[in-house]
C-alpha distance (Angstrom), angle and dihedral (degrees) to the residues before:
residue distance angle dihedral
M1 . . .
R2 3.80 . .
T3 3.80 90.6 .
I4 3.71 91.1 49.4
A5 3.73 92.7 49.4
R6 3.75 93.9 48.5
V7 3.85 93.2 50.2
N8 3.81 87.8 50.2
G9 3.81 91.8 49.8
S10 3.87 94.1 -117.8
D11 3.73 139.2 100.5
V12 3.72 134.7 -121.7
A13 3.80 121.1 -133.5
V14 3.79 118.6 -120.0
E15 3.73 89.3 -124.4
T16 3.83 89.1 66.8
Y17 3.81 93.4 63.8
T18 3.80 89.0 49.6
D19 3.76 92.8 49.3
V20 3.82 91.0 50.9
K21 3.76 91.3 49.0
N22 3.77 92.1 49.3
D23 3.77 93.1 50.2
D24 3.81 90.2 53.3
D25 3.82 92.0 49.3
E26 3.83 94.3 49.1
D27 3.76 100.8 69.7
D28 3.75 115.2 32.5
D29 3.73 92.0 172.1
D30 3.85 90.8 61.7
R31 3.80 90.6 54.2
K32 3.88 91.3 60.2
A33 3.77 113.4 89.5
P34 3.83 104.4 -115.4
I35 3.79 120.6 -138.9
I36 3.85 130.3 -147.3
F37 3.85 90.4 -97.2
D38 3.85 86.3 63.2
L39 3.69 89.2 56.0
L40 3.92 92.3 50.4
R41 3.76 90.2 51.8
S42 3.77 90.0 73.3
P43 3.77 115.1 72.6
V44 3.78 90.6 -150.2
M45 3.88 95.2 52.8
A46 3.84 91.1 41.9
K47 3.82 89.1 55.2
N48 3.81 91.3 45.7
L49 3.87 90.7 50.8
L50 3.77 95.4 46.4
G51 3.82 90.2 45.4
L52 3.79 91.7 51.4
L53 3.89 92.7 45.3
F54 3.79 90.6 55.2
N55 3.78 91.8 45.2
W56 3.73 94.2 51.1
F57 3.86 89.6 47.7
V58 3.88 90.2 53.8
Q59 3.77 94.2 43.3
S60 3.74 93.8 57.0
F61 3.82 92.1 35.5
V62 3.87 92.6 58.8
Y63 3.76 95.7 35.5
Y64 3.77 94.7 56.6
G65 3.70 92.7 36.1
L66 3.92 90.0 59.3
S67 3.87 92.4 39.0
L68 3.80 94.6 52.1
G69 3.89 92.4 39.7
T70 3.79 92.3 61.4
S71 3.78 94.5 102.5
S72 3.81 91.4 57.0
L73 3.79 97.9 60.2
G74 3.80 97.4 89.4
G75 3.77 98.1 -116.4
D76 3.80 132.2 100.3
V77 3.73 106.7 -57.1
Y78 3.83 95.4 -141.8
L79 3.79 93.0 46.7
S80 3.70 92.4 48.4
F81 3.77 90.1 49.9
C82 3.83 91.4 52.6
L83 3.87 92.0 45.0
S84 3.89 88.5 51.5
G85 3.89 90.3 54.8
G86 3.76 89.2 48.6
A87 3.69 93.5 51.7
E88 3.79 89.0 55.0
V89 3.71 93.0 52.8
L90 3.65 93.3 50.3
S91 3.86 92.0 49.0
F92 3.76 89.3 57.2
L93 3.80 90.5 56.3
V94 3.84 93.4 46.5
C95 3.84 101.8 44.5
I96 3.85 96.7 59.1
P97 3.85 95.1 61.2
A98 3.84 91.2 36.8
M99 3.88 89.6 58.1
N100 3.85 91.4 47.3
Q101 3.77 93.4 45.0
F102 3.83 103.8 38.3
G103 3.84 104.5 17.9
R104 3.70 129.2 -110.3
K105 3.87 100.0 -84.0
W106 3.88 95.7 51.3
S107 3.81 94.6 41.6
A108 3.82 93.8 49.8
S109 3.85 92.8 44.3
F110 3.96 89.7 48.7
F111 3.88 92.2 53.8
L112 3.68 93.4 43.9
F113 3.82 91.5 53.3
L114 3.78 90.0 44.7
A115 3.83 89.6 51.7
G116 3.77 91.9 47.2
F117 3.78 93.8 50.9
A118 3.71 91.1 46.2
C119 3.72 92.8 51.9
F120 3.80 89.3 51.5
G121 3.90 89.0 46.0
T122 3.77 91.0 58.9
I123 3.79 90.2 62.9
L124 3.74 90.3 56.9
S125 3.86 95.6 39.5
P126 3.88 119.2 92.7
L127 3.79 117.1 -116.3
G128 3.72 115.3 -89.9
P129 3.91 132.0 42.6
I130 3.80 95.6 -11.8
R131 3.76 94.0 54.6
V132 3.81 91.9 44.0
T133 3.77 91.1 52.6
V134 3.87 93.3 48.4
A135 3.86 89.3 49.7
M136 3.72 92.4 50.0
I137 3.71 90.4 55.9
G138 3.73 88.9 53.2
K139 3.80 91.7 49.0
F140 3.76 90.4 47.3
A141 3.78 89.9 51.9
I142 3.80 100.4 44.8
T143 3.84 89.7 46.6
A144 3.86 90.4 53.9
S145 3.73 91.8 47.2
F146 3.79 91.4 45.0
T147 3.94 89.8 53.1
I148 3.86 92.2 48.0
I149 3.88 93.1 49.2
Y150 3.75 89.8 61.4
V151 3.76 92.0 57.0
Y152 3.72 95.0 38.5
S153 3.83 93.8 51.9
A154 3.81 91.9 50.3
E155 3.84 89.8 53.8
I156 3.71 96.6 50.9
F157 3.82 101.3 48.9
P158 3.90 122.3 74.2
T159 3.79 120.2 -105.8
P160 3.86 96.5 -108.6
L161 3.76 92.1 51.4
R162 3.72 102.6 29.9
I163 3.82 100.1 99.3
M164 3.83 91.0 43.5
C165 3.87 94.4 50.1
V166 3.79 95.7 43.8
G167 3.94 83.5 48.7
F168 3.78 89.8 56.0
C169 3.79 89.6 47.8
S170 3.80 90.6 50.6
V171 3.74 89.4 53.4
A172 3.82 88.7 54.4
A173 3.70 88.4 51.0
R174 3.82 92.3 52.2
I175 3.78 89.4 54.4
G176 3.82 90.4 52.8
G177 3.80 87.8 52.3
I178 3.82 90.0 50.5
V179 3.82 92.6 50.5
A180 3.84 97.4 45.5
P181 3.78 97.8 74.7
L182 3.74 91.1 47.3
I183 3.81 90.8 53.3
L184 3.81 88.4 52.7
V185 3.81 88.5 59.2
L186 3.82 86.7 64.0
E187 3.80 91.0 74.8
R188 3.82 86.7 81.9
A189 3.82 88.1 67.6
W190 3.93 95.4 37.9
P191 3.81 120.9 -2.1
S192 3.73 93.2 -147.1
L193 3.80 96.7 47.8
P194 3.78 100.1 87.8
M195 3.88 92.4 51.5
I196 3.75 89.5 47.4
C197 3.84 88.9 55.5
F198 3.78 93.2 47.1
S199 3.88 93.4 44.8
S200 3.80 96.4 47.1
S201 3.88 95.8 44.3
S202 3.86 89.0 48.4
L203 3.77 92.4 51.1
L204 3.69 92.0 46.8
A205 3.82 91.9 51.4
G206 3.72 89.3 51.2
L207 3.76 91.6 56.6
L208 3.83 96.1 43.3
I209 3.80 92.9 51.5
F210 3.83 86.2 74.3
I211 3.90 89.0 75.3
L212 3.68 89.6 68.3
P213 3.77 124.1 84.2
E214 3.83 124.1 -108.9
T215 3.85 112.3 -111.3
K216 3.81 100.9 -175.5
G217 3.74 110.9 128.7
K218 3.88 93.0 4.4
R219 3.73 129.9 120.1
M220 3.65 114.6 -105.1
P221 3.81 109.5 -104.0
D222 3.93 120.8 -106.7
T223 3.78 96.5 -176.8
I224 3.86 137.3 34.6
Q225 3.94 89.6 -109.6
Q226 3.86 89.8 55.1
S227 3.79 88.2 51.1
I228 3.76 90.9 51.7
D229 3.79 92.0 48.8
L230 3.90 89.9 58.4
K231 3.75 86.7 88.3
K232 3.85 88.2 67.8
P233 3.72 116.4 94.8
L234 3.80 117.3 -96.9
Q235 3.85 110.6 -93.7
V236 3.78 111.1 -134.1
């Protein structure tokens, strides 16, 4: 602190060091590095972790399902692939203002519902440009929600466990990516079955995300208790 003050051409009052020392001495529990089992002891945090694990699984499941199913939409394969990439770029531009305006929970839920309805809409759409358009709406929506869930998860977990918990969520997402192409094979038994799976899972994830707290405008938690307190309304 003295070095920072000297470089900035200022000084630090002696009381500042005393205040920092007192803050460290007040909560001995906060100074102990928590482990994942500490997180699971709290019903609130266990619920948040399980909800996010399922959500990450669905995000990757639907994302790769739509990405790998581009060739079966009835349009030009190369054009559909380019449109799929363009939909992703557009989603990156939309999800940031959506998070800032409507919050993380509502934005992610909206895009999950949009992706779910779009997946179901591809079943009812004829092969060709119409089905490609509906599928691209789904790809746009699931990419936006996938982007939001990265930010949302980091804002829910406490600092000491943030990397570990997001890592667990990423494992769930990788499992979803592994399952997605296996589901696409089910179209041999029933052509509509893969999209029914993608649609229903996306809609369910859009509903379950409401069990999570809203983090917009709230300080990122440094302790498990602060993560639990995220469920409290924002004090203005």
